[in-house]
C-alpha positions as CSV (number, residue, x, y, z in Angstrom):
1,X,3.7,-17.3,-19.5
2,X,5.3,-20.5,-18.6
3,X,4.5,-22.4,-21.8
4,X,6.1,-19.8,-24.2
5,X,8.4,-17.9,-21.9
6,X,6.8,-14.6,-23.0
7,X,6.2,-11.8,-20.6
8,X,2.4,-11.1,-20.8
9,X,2.0,-8.7,-17.9
10,X,3.4,-6.8,-15.0
11,X,2.3,-5.5,-11.6
12,X,2.7,-2.1,-10.1
13,X,4.4,-2.3,-6.7
14,X,4.4,0.7,-4.3
15,X,7.5,1.4,-2.3
16,X,8.3,4.4,-0.1
17,X,11.8,5.7,-0.1
18,X,12.0,7.7,3.2
19,X,15.0,10.1,3.4
20,X,16.1,8.9,6.8
21,X,14.6,5.4,7.1
22,X,15.3,4.2,3.6
23,X,12.8,1.8,2.0
24,X,9.7,1.5,4.1
25,X,7.7,-1.7,3.4
26,X,4.1,-1.4,2.3
27,X,3.0,-3.4,5.3
28,X,4.2,-0.5,7.4
29,X,2.6,2.4,5.7
30,X,-0.4,1.1,3.8
31,X,-2.4,0.3,7.0
32,X,-1.8,3.9,8.2
33,X,-2.8,5.3,4.8
34,X,-5.9,3.1,4.9
35,X,-6.8,4.2,8.4
36,X,-6.3,7.9,7.7
37,X,-8.0,7.9,4.3
38,X,-4.8,8.9,2.5
39,X,-5.0,5.6,0.6
40,X,-7.6,7.2,-1.8
41,X,-5.2,9.8,-3.2
42,X,-2.2,7.5,-3.0
43,X,-4.2,4.8,-4.8
44,X,-5.3,7.2,-7.5
45,X,-1.7,8.3,-8.0
46,X,-0.6,4.7,-8.3
47,X,-3.3,3.9,-10.8
48,X,-2.5,7.0,-12.9
49,X,1.3,6.4,-12.7
50,X,0.9,2.7,-13.6
51,X,-1.4,3.4,-16.6
52,X,0.8,6.3,-17.8
53,X,3.9,4.1,-17.7
54,X,2.1,1.2,-19.5
55,X,1.0,3.6,-22.3
56,X,4.5,5.1,-22.6
57,X,6.0,1.6,-23.0
58,X,3.4,0.7,-25.6
59,X,4.2,4.0,-27.5
60,X,7.9,2.9,-27.5
61,X,6.9,-0.2,-29.4
62,X,6.6,-2.8,-26.6
63,X,3.8,-5.3,-27.0
64,X,0.6,-4.8,-25.1
65,X,1.1,-6.1,-21.6
66,X,-1.4,-6.2,-18.8
67,X,-0.8,-3.9,-15.8
68,X,-2.0,-5.2,-12.5
69,X,-2.7,-2.7,-9.7
70,X,-3.8,-3.7,-6.2
71,X,-6.7,-1.8,-4.6
72,X,-6.8,-1.4,-0.8
73,X,-10.2,-2.2,0.9
74,X,-11.0,1.4,1.6
75,X,-10.2,2.4,-2.0
76,X,-12.3,-0.4,-3.3
77,X,-15.3,0.7,-1.2
78,X,-14.8,4.4,-2.1
79,X,-17.9,5.7,-3.8
80,X,-15.9,7.6,-6.4
81,X,-13.8,4.5,-7.4
82,X,-15.5,3.9,-10.8
83,X,-15.5,7.6,-11.7
84,X,-11.8,7.8,-10.7
85,X,-10.9,4.8,-12.8
86,X,-12.8,6.0,-15.8
87,X,-11.0,9.4,-15.4
88,X,-7.6,7.7,-15.2
89,X,-8.3,5.6,-18.3
90,X,-9.4,8.6,-20.3
91,X,-6.6,10.8,-19.1
92,X,-3.9,8.2,-19.9
93,X,-5.5,6.6,-23.0
94,X,-4.9,3.2,-21.3
95,X,-6.7,0.3,-23.0
96,X,-9.0,-0.8,-20.1
97,X,-8.6,-4.5,-21.1
98,X,-4.9,-4.2,-20.2
99,X,-5.7,-3.0,-16.7
100,X,-6.1,-5.7,-14.1
101,X,-7.4,-4.6,-10.7
102,X,-6.4,-6.9,-7.9
103,X,-8.4,-7.3,-4.7
104,X,-8.0,-9.7,-1.8
105,X,-10.1,-12.7,-1.2
106,X,-11.3,-11.3,2.2
107,X,-12.6,-8.2,0.4
108,X,-14.9,-10.4,-1.8
109,X,-16.7,-11.9,1.2
110,X,-17.4,-8.7,3.0
111,X,-20.7,-7.2,1.9
112,X,-21.2,-9.5,-1.1
113,X,-24.0,-7.3,-2.6
114,X,-21.9,-4.2,-2.7
115,X,-18.9,-6.1,-3.9
116,X,-20.9,-7.5,-6.8
117,X,-22.1,-4.0,-7.8
118,X,-18.5,-2.7,-7.8
119,X,-17.1,-5.6,-9.7
120,X,-19.9,-5.3,-12.3
121,X,-19.0,-1.6,-12.6
122,X,-15.3,-2.5,-13.2
123,X,-16.3,-5.0,-15.8
124,X,-18.5,-2.4,-17.6
125,X,-15.4,-0.2,-17.9
126,X,-13.6,-3.1,-19.6
127,X,-11.2,-3.7,-16.7
128,X,-10.0,-7.1,-15.7
129,X,-10.4,-8.4,-12.2
130,X,-8.1,-10.6,-10.2
131,X,-8.3,-12.1,-6.7
132,X,-4.9,-11.9,-5.1
133,X,-3.7,-14.3,-2.4
134,X,-6.5,-16.8,-2.8
135,X,-6.4,-19.5,-0.2
136,X,-5.7,-17.3,2.7
137,X,-9.3,-16.4,3.5
138,X,-12.6,-18.1,4.0
139,X,-14.2,-18.0,0.6
140,X,-15.0,-21.1,-1.4
141,X,-14.6,-21.9,-5.1
142,X,-18.4,-22.0,-5.3
143,X,-18.6,-18.5,-4.0
144,X,-15.9,-17.3,-6.5
145,X,-18.1,-18.5,-9.3
146,X,-20.7,-15.9,-8.5
147,X,-18.3,-13.0,-9.2
148,X,-17.2,-11.7,-12.6
149,X,-13.5,-12.6,-12.1
150,X,-10.8,-13.0,-14.8
151,X,-7.9,-14.3,-12.7
152,X,-7.4,-16.1,-9.4
153,X,-3.9,-15.8,-8.0
154,X,-3.3,-18.6,-5.5
155,X,-1.3,-17.6,-2.4
156,X,2.2,-19.0,-2.3
157,X,1.7,-20.5,1.2
158,X,-1.1,-22.6,-0.4
159,X,1.0,-23.5,-3.4
160,X,4.0,-24.6,-1.2
161,X,1.7,-27.1,0.5
162,X,0.1,-28.6,-2.6
163,X,3.2,-29.3,-4.8
164,X,4.1,-32.9,-4.6
165,X,1.0,-35.1,-4.9
166,X,-0.8,-35.5,-8.2
167,X,-4.2,-34.8,-6.5
168,X,-3.1,-31.5,-5.0
169,X,-1.2,-30.4,-8.0
170,X,-4.3,-31.0,-10.1
171,X,-6.3,-28.9,-7.8
172,X,-3.9,-26.0,-8.1
173,X,-3.9,-26.3,-11.9
């Protein structure tokens, strides 16, 4: 939080430490996991691990911090997503208001009706919803107003272009 300098949240980042290749970037293995369907168990493991860690830190006396976790498109569209999330929240005792699910802007505009149903289900569980990398897709601010979103994370390439003029900085703010 820029105004106070306090840490208010964190994000779970997935990395793969391969025994021979070293660190494999997510851009290399996530598309394969998505294509093969392995993203569902991987994503569930990430959710459970992130929630477990958040609860452990809280039990150690740290303040309540939000935990952001990205969902891959296939994971977002999986019919068991809401049941899986509910199960993870119950198994870890994670406060759902501290969990923030991040989805991409392009995911929002693909099958709007289905997206709205899923987002409404997430909100009914008490989970916060963020749009990550906003400004890289084709949605409009008017379209974003239709969805039950808590946070919009503006893509850095967009921010790099708007810093400088008062009009553009105002838009970003």
